C-alpha positions in Angstrom: -135.9 -87.6 21.8 -134.5 -87.8 25.3 -132.6 -91.0 24.5 -130.9 -89.4 21.5 -129.9 -86.4 23.6 -128.5 -88.7 26.3 -126.4 -90.6 23.7 -125.3 -87.3 22.2 -124.0 -86.0 25.5 -122.1 -89.2 26.2 -120.2 -88.8 22.9 -116.9 -87.2 24.1 -116.2 -85.2 20.9 -119.6 -83.5 20.8 -119.9 -79.8 21.4 -122.6 -80.3 24.0 -120.4 -82.6 26.0 -117.7 -79.9 26.2 -120.3 -77.3 27.1 -121.4 -79.6 29.9 -117.8 -80.1 31.1 -117.1 -76.4 30.9 -120.3 -75.6 32.9 -119.1 -78.1 35.6 -115.8 -76.2 36.0 -117.6 -72.9 35.9 -119.9 -74.0 38.7 -116.8 -75.0 40.8 -115.1 -71.6 40.0 -118.0 -69.5 41.2 -118.0 -71.3 44.5 -114.7 -69.7 45.2 -115.0 -66.5 47.3 -115.5 -63.2 45.4 -115.3 -64.8 42.0 -116.5 -62.5 39.2 -117.7 -63.9 35.8 -116.8 -61.6 32.9 -116.7 -61.7 29.1 -113.9 -59.1 28.1 -112.9 -61.1 25.0 -116.4 -61.7 23.7 -119.1 -64.2 24.3 -116.9 -67.2 23.4 -114.5 -66.8 26.4 -115.6 -66.7 30.1 -113.0 -65.0 32.3 -113.1 -65.7 36.0 -111.6 -63.1 38.3 -111.0 -62.4 41.9 -110.1 -58.9 43.1 -110.3 -57.8 39.4 -107.5 -60.2 38.4 -108.0 -63.2 36.1 -107.4 -66.7 37.4 -109.2 -68.8 34.7 -110.4 -68.4 31.2 -112.9 -71.0 29.9 -113.4 -71.3 26.1 -117.1 -71.7 25.2 -116.7 -71.8 21.5 -116.0 -75.5 21.1 -112.3 -75.5 21.7 -113.1 -76.9 25.2 -110.1 -75.5 27.0 -109.5 -73.8 30.3 -106.4 -71.6 31.0 -105.2 -71.5 34.5 -102.4 -69.7 36.3 -99.7 -72.0 37.7 -96.5 -72.0 39.7 -93.8 -72.1 37.0 -92.1 -75.3 38.3 -95.5 -77.1 38.6 -96.5 -75.9 35.2 -93.6 -77.7 33.6 -94.3 -80.9 35.6 -97.9 -80.9 34.5 -97.0 -80.4 30.9 -94.6 -83.4 31.0 -97.1 -85.6 32.8 -100.3 -84.8 30.8 -100.6 -84.5 27.1 -103.7 -82.3 27.6 -101.7 -79.7 29.5 -100.0 -77.2 27.2 -98.2 -73.8 27.7 -100.8 -71.0 28.0 -102.2 -70.0 24.6 -102.0 -66.2 24.3 -100.7 -66.1 27.9 -97.3 -65.9 29.6 -96.2 -69.5 29.0 -94.1 -69.5 32.2 -97.1 -68.8 34.5 -100.1 -70.1 32.5 -101.3 -73.5 31.3 -104.0 -74.3 28.8 -105.8 -77.5 29.5 -107.8 -79.4 26.9 -111.0 -80.6 28.5 -111.1 -84.0 26.9 -111.8 -86.0 30.1 -108.2 -87.2 30.4 -107.6 -85.2 33.6 -109.3 -86.5 36.7 -112.0 -84.0 37.9 -110.5 -83.8 41.4 -107.1 -82.9 40.0 -108.5 -80.2 37.7 -110.4 -78.7 40.6 -107.2 -78.6 42.6 -105.5 -76.8 39.7 -108.4 -74.3 39.5 -108.0 -73.7 43.3 -104.2 -73.4 42.9 -104.7 -70.7 40.2 -107.2 -68.9 42.4 -104.8 -69.0 45.4 -101.9 -67.7 43.3 -104.0 -64.7 42.2 -105.3 -64.0 45.7 -101.7 -64.1 47.0 -100.7 -61.5 44.5 -103.5 -59.0 45.3 -102.5 -55.8 47.0 -103.2 -55.4 50.7 -106.1 -53.0 50.2 -107.9 -55.3 47.8 -107.4 -58.3 50.1 -108.8 -56.3 53.0 -111.8 -55.0 51.1 -112.6 -58.7 50.1 -111.8 -60.0 53.6 -109.2 -62.4 52.2 
């Protein structure tokens, strides 16, 4: 039984593979200071926030995507460079990218994009919120 499970996880198009990938990114997100995990759009979408503002949305329903805030110029560059990076689905397409978690983006690069999204949101928080969070 364990062998079959291991093979199933290694198959890149399986739902369990994408849940594992999503959980790896979730684990990274929650290491960022003051991150909150919420489900305002139902159980299929994990929203990660700092200071009450969203910086990431991870699809848990098999779509295997993560939406991240991004500097507008960088967003365009990433879309041109990576097929897996698309304009934000149901987001302001100027400021958000939706990334397909299909293993085509190096993990270190995706973590850097998550951190970039987090930093953009922290930068936009009002002074009182930043002070209350010691940011």
